[in-house]
C-alpha positions as CSV (number, residue, x, y, z in Angstrom):
1,X,150.4,-14.9,183.9
2,X,153.1,-15.9,186.3
3,X,155.3,-12.8,186.2
4,X,154.5,-9.1,186.7
5,X,157.6,-7.6,185.2
6,X,156.9,-5.1,182.4
7,X,153.1,-5.3,182.9
8,X,150.6,-2.5,183.7
9,X,149.6,-4.3,186.9
10,X,153.3,-4.6,188.0
11,X,153.9,-0.9,187.3
12,X,150.7,0.6,188.8
13,X,152.4,1.4,192.1
14,X,149.9,-0.5,194.4
15,X,151.4,-3.2,196.6
16,X,150.6,-6.7,195.5
17,X,150.8,-10.1,197.1
18,X,150.8,-13.5,195.5
19,X,149.0,-16.6,196.7
20,X,146.9,-15.0,199.4
21,X,144.8,-17.9,200.9
22,X,141.1,-17.1,200.5
23,X,140.4,-19.4,203.4
24,X,141.6,-16.5,205.5
25,X,139.4,-14.1,203.7
26,X,136.0,-15.7,203.8
27,X,133.7,-16.5,206.7
28,X,133.3,-20.0,205.3
29,X,137.1,-20.5,205.9
30,X,137.3,-22.2,202.6
31,X,139.1,-21.4,199.4
32,X,142.4,-21.7,197.5
33,X,144.8,-18.9,196.9
34,X,144.3,-15.7,194.9
35,X,146.8,-15.5,192.1
36,X,147.4,-11.8,192.9
37,X,146.0,-9.8,195.8
38,X,145.8,-6.1,196.6
39,X,144.1,-3.8,199.2
40,X,143.8,-0.4,197.7
41,X,143.6,2.5,200.2
42,X,142.0,5.1,198.0
43,X,139.5,5.2,195.1
44,X,142.4,6.3,192.9
45,X,144.4,3.2,193.7
46,X,141.3,1.1,192.9
47,X,141.1,2.8,189.5
48,X,144.8,2.1,188.9
49,X,144.3,-1.5,189.6
50,X,141.2,-1.9,187.4
51,X,142.9,0.0,184.5
52,X,146.0,-2.2,184.8
53,X,143.9,-5.3,184.7
54,X,142.1,-4.1,181.5
55,X,145.4,-3.3,179.9
56,X,146.9,-6.7,180.7
57,X,143.8,-8.6,179.9
58,X,143.8,-9.9,183.5
59,X,140.6,-11.0,185.2
60,X,139.8,-9.3,188.5
61,X,137.5,-10.1,191.4
62,X,136.3,-7.5,194.0
63,X,136.2,-9.0,197.5
64,X,134.2,-7.6,200.4
65,X,133.9,-9.3,203.7
66,X,133.7,-12.7,202.1
67,X,130.6,-13.4,204.2
68,X,128.3,-14.7,201.3
69,X,131.1,-16.3,199.3
70,X,132.4,-19.8,198.5
71,X,135.8,-19.8,196.8
72,X,137.0,-22.8,194.7
73,X,139.6,-25.1,196.2
74,X,142.1,-24.1,193.4
75,X,141.7,-20.4,194.2
76,X,140.9,-17.3,192.1
77,X,142.8,-16.5,188.9
78,X,143.9,-13.0,188.1
79,X,143.7,-10.2,190.7
80,X,141.6,-10.2,193.8
81,X,140.9,-6.7,195.1
82,X,140.0,-6.5,198.8
83,X,137.9,-3.4,199.7
84,X,138.6,-3.5,203.4
85,X,140.7,-0.3,203.5
86,X,138.1,1.8,201.7
87,X,136.0,1.9,204.9
88,X,135.3,5.5,205.9
89,X,131.9,6.3,207.5
90,X,130.5,9.7,208.2
91,X,127.3,11.1,209.6
92,X,125.7,14.4,208.7
93,X,122.3,15.1,210.1
94,X,120.1,12.1,209.5
95,X,122.4,10.9,206.6
96,X,125.1,8.2,206.8
97,X,127.7,7.9,204.0
98,X,129.9,4.9,203.9
99,X,132.5,3.6,201.6
100,X,132.0,0.1,200.1
101,X,134.6,-1.5,202.4
102,X,133.0,-0.4,205.6
103,X,131.4,-3.2,207.6
104,X,127.6,-3.0,208.0
105,X,128.3,-3.4,211.8
106,X,130.5,-0.2,211.7
107,X,127.7,1.7,209.8
108,X,125.2,0.5,212.4
109,X,127.5,1.6,215.2
110,X,127.8,5.1,213.7
111,X,124.0,5.3,213.4
112,X,123.6,4.2,217.0
113,X,126.0,6.7,218.3
114,X,124.2,9.5,216.4
115,X,120.8,8.2,217.7
116,X,119.6,7.4,214.2
117,X,117.0,4.6,213.7
118,X,116.4,2.5,210.6
119,X,119.4,0.2,210.3
120,X,118.8,-2.0,213.3
121,X,117.9,-5.0,211.1
122,X,121.5,-4.9,209.7
123,X,123.3,-5.1,213.0
124,X,125.3,-8.3,213.0
125,X,125.1,-9.0,209.3
126,X,128.7,-10.0,208.6
127,X,129.2,-8.1,205.4
128,X,130.4,-4.9,204.0
129,X,128.4,-2.0,202.4
130,X,129.4,-2.9,198.9
131,X,128.3,-6.5,199.2
132,X,125.2,-5.5,201.1
133,X,124.1,-3.2,198.4
134,X,125.0,-5.7,195.7
135,X,122.6,-8.3,197.1
136,X,120.2,-5.9,198.9
137,X,121.0,-7.5,202.2
138,X,118.2,-7.8,204.7
139,X,116.9,-9.5,207.8
140,X,114.2,-9.3,210.4
141,X,111.8,-7.4,208.2
142,X,114.2,-4.8,206.8
143,X,116.3,-4.5,203.7
144,X,119.0,-2.0,202.7
145,X,116.7,-0.6,199.9
146,X,114.4,0.7,202.7
147,X,117.0,3.2,203.8
148,X,119.3,3.6,200.8
149,X,119.4,7.0,199.0
150,X,122.1,6.6,196.4
151,X,125.2,4.6,195.3
152,X,128.4,5.7,193.7
153,X,130.1,3.1,191.5
154,X,132.4,2.5,188.5
155,X,130.8,0.8,185.5
156,X,132.5,-1.9,183.5
157,X,134.3,0.8,181.4
158,X,135.7,2.5,184.6
159,X,133.3,5.4,184.3
160,X,132.0,6.9,187.6
161,X,128.2,7.1,188.2
162,X,125.9,8.1,191.1
163,X,122.5,6.4,190.9
164,X,119.5,7.1,193.2
165,X,118.0,4.0,194.7
166,X,115.1,4.2,192.3
167,X,117.4,3.3,189.4
168,X,119.0,0.3,191.3
169,X,116.3,-2.3,190.6
170,X,116.6,-3.6,194.2
171,X,114.6,-6.7,195.0
172,X,115.0,-9.8,197.1
173,X,118.7,-10.5,197.1
174,X,119.1,-8.7,193.8
175,X,120.1,-5.3,192.5
176,X,121.1,-3.5,189.3
177,X,124.7,-4.7,190.0
178,X,123.8,-8.4,190.1
179,X,125.9,-10.2,187.4
180,X,127.6,-7.0,186.2
181,X,131.2,-6.0,186.4
182,X,130.6,-2.7,188.2
183,X,132.5,-1.8,191.4
184,X,130.5,-0.1,194.1
185,X,132.4,2.8,195.8
186,X,130.1,4.2,198.4
187,X,126.5,4.4,199.5
188,X,124.3,7.0,201.3
189,X,121.6,6.0,203.8
190,X,118.8,8.2,205.1
191,X,117.7,7.4,208.6
192,X,115.4,8.9,211.3
193,X,116.4,10.5,214.6
194,X,115.1,8.5,217.5
195,X,113.5,10.7,220.1
196,X,114.8,8.4,222.9
197,X,118.3,8.7,221.7
198,X,121.3,6.3,221.1
199,X,120.3,4.1,224.0
200,X,117.0,3.1,222.4
201,X,118.6,2.4,219.1
202,X,121.4,0.4,220.7
203,X,118.8,-1.7,222.7
204,X,117.0,-2.7,219.5
205,X,120.3,-3.6,217.8
206,X,121.3,-5.7,220.7
207,X,118.0,-7.5,220.8
208,X,118.3,-8.4,217.1
209,X,121.8,-9.7,217.7
210,X,120.6,-11.7,220.6
211,X,118.0,-13.3,218.4
212,X,120.7,-14.1,215.8
213,X,122.9,-15.8,218.3
214,X,120.0,-17.9,219.6
215,X,118.8,-19.1,216.2
216,X,121.9,-19.1,214.0
217,X,125.0,-21.3,214.2
218,X,127.4,-18.3,214.6
219,X,129.9,-20.5,216.4
220,X,130.7,-22.3,213.1
221,X,132.2,-21.0,209.8
222,X,129.5,-20.5,207.2
223,X,128.4,-18.1,204.5
224,X,125.1,-17.3,206.3
225,X,121.8,-18.4,204.7
226,X,122.7,-20.9,202.0
227,X,119.5,-20.7,200.0
228,X,117.2,-18.0,198.9
229,X,113.6,-18.1,200.2
230,X,111.5,-19.9,197.6
231,X,108.1,-18.3,196.8
232,X,105.5,-19.6,199.2
233,X,107.8,-21.3,201.6
234,X,111.0,-21.0,203.7
235,X,114.2,-22.9,202.8
236,X,115.1,-23.9,206.3
237,X,111.6,-25.3,207.0
238,X,111.7,-27.3,203.8
239,X,115.1,-28.7,204.6
240,X,114.1,-29.6,208.1
241,X,110.9,-31.2,206.9
242,X,113.0,-33.5,204.7
243,X,115.0,-34.6,207.7
244,X,118.3,-33.1,206.5
245,X,119.5,-31.4,209.7
246,X,122.9,-32.8,210.4
247,X,123.3,-34.2,206.8
248,X,126.8,-33.9,205.7
249,X,129.3,-34.4,202.8
250,X,132.9,-34.5,203.9
251,X,133.4,-31.6,206.3
252,X,130.3,-29.7,205.1
253,X,127.1,-30.1,207.2
254,X,123.6,-28.9,207.3
255,X,123.5,-27.1,210.7
256,X,121.6,-28.9,213.4
257,X,120.7,-25.6,214.9
258,X,119.3,-23.9,211.7
259,X,118.7,-26.0,208.6
260,X,119.1,-23.0,206.4
261,X,122.8,-22.9,207.1
262,X,125.6,-25.1,205.7
263,X,128.5,-25.0,208.0
264,X,132.2,-25.9,207.8
265,X,132.9,-28.4,210.6
266,X,136.6,-27.9,210.3
267,X,138.0,-29.5,207.1
268,X,135.3,-28.8,204.5
269,X,136.4,-28.1,200.9
270,X,134.5,-26.1,198.3
271,X,133.8,-29.5,196.6
272,X,132.2,-30.8,199.8
273,X,129.9,-27.7,200.1
274,X,128.8,-27.8,196.4
275,X,128.1,-31.6,196.7
276,X,126.1,-31.0,199.8
277,X,124.1,-28.1,198.3
278,X,123.4,-30.3,195.3
279,X,122.1,-33.2,197.4
280,X,119.9,-30.9,199.5
281,X,118.4,-29.4,196.3
282,X,117.7,-32.8,194.9
283,X,116.1,-34.2,198.0
284,X,114.0,-31.1,198.7
285,X,112.7,-31.0,195.1
286,X,112.0,-34.8,195.2
287,X,110.1,-34.7,198.5
288,X,108.4,-31.3,198.3
289,X,108.4,-30.0,194.7
290,X,110.2,-26.8,195.7
291,X,113.4,-25.8,193.9
292,X,116.0,-24.2,196.2
293,X,118.3,-21.6,194.6
294,X,121.6,-21.0,196.4
295,X,122.1,-17.5,197.9
296,X,125.8,-18.1,198.3
297,X,128.0,-16.6,195.6
298,X,130.6,-19.1,194.1
299,X,133.8,-18.0,192.4
300,X,137.2,-19.3,191.5
301,X,138.4,-22.7,190.3
302,X,137.5,-26.0,191.9
């Protein structure tokens, strides 16, 4: 579909762009252009876009922070919907409500300001609420399911639902939404008031962020942890044991600081990253018997 005249998408009233480079929209700094690109400002605009895609038979992809995403070198066909403007966060008592496009750092900041504990583990995770819920993001002994109350979403037919956390099948890097075409709209978190106030909450967050900076290659573009934790082992330790720190394909490299991260040294392509992931998987299985499963989500054409 090369023209938008006389189409539902072209007539939906939401501003559109063509050829938005996904290398600007992912923390990996990799990816070809989105065929069409939109940033809805309200849930109603989001619904209009989704309805228009269905009427036109146009594929769509919902983009969060792009922090756990590898986009193909030829880009994403159809419409890419960025959630960044649906980012409101509110606090009422010990409950924090956040739209899907709110960054996890912003949600943590709101909790800290209110003196609410429970989200410290998420401080510094470079993602948005929608993506965090989708994959049950976690670190340093905590996961979103530990503090999640309910999620509002649109199902594949565009119908609105509110599910409590008990219905969301949240496990290790998995949820009810995994592999489905649902669109998360917002989430509600229940925290606990810290008797020592915002300063104590903030101190714990800053300590966790300090540990991230020390251990992770935050100075390089990446998509965070590249592989899921295999049962009975740790991906980074297995990769390190195989002598793969610094191993590279093209511009993609296994970080010398943390073997669980594949980094973009400057000119990496999606093809480089996929080839490197494949080689790491092959070598680790050959030498240790463990099968590494990628945690990074891959989309688009390569």
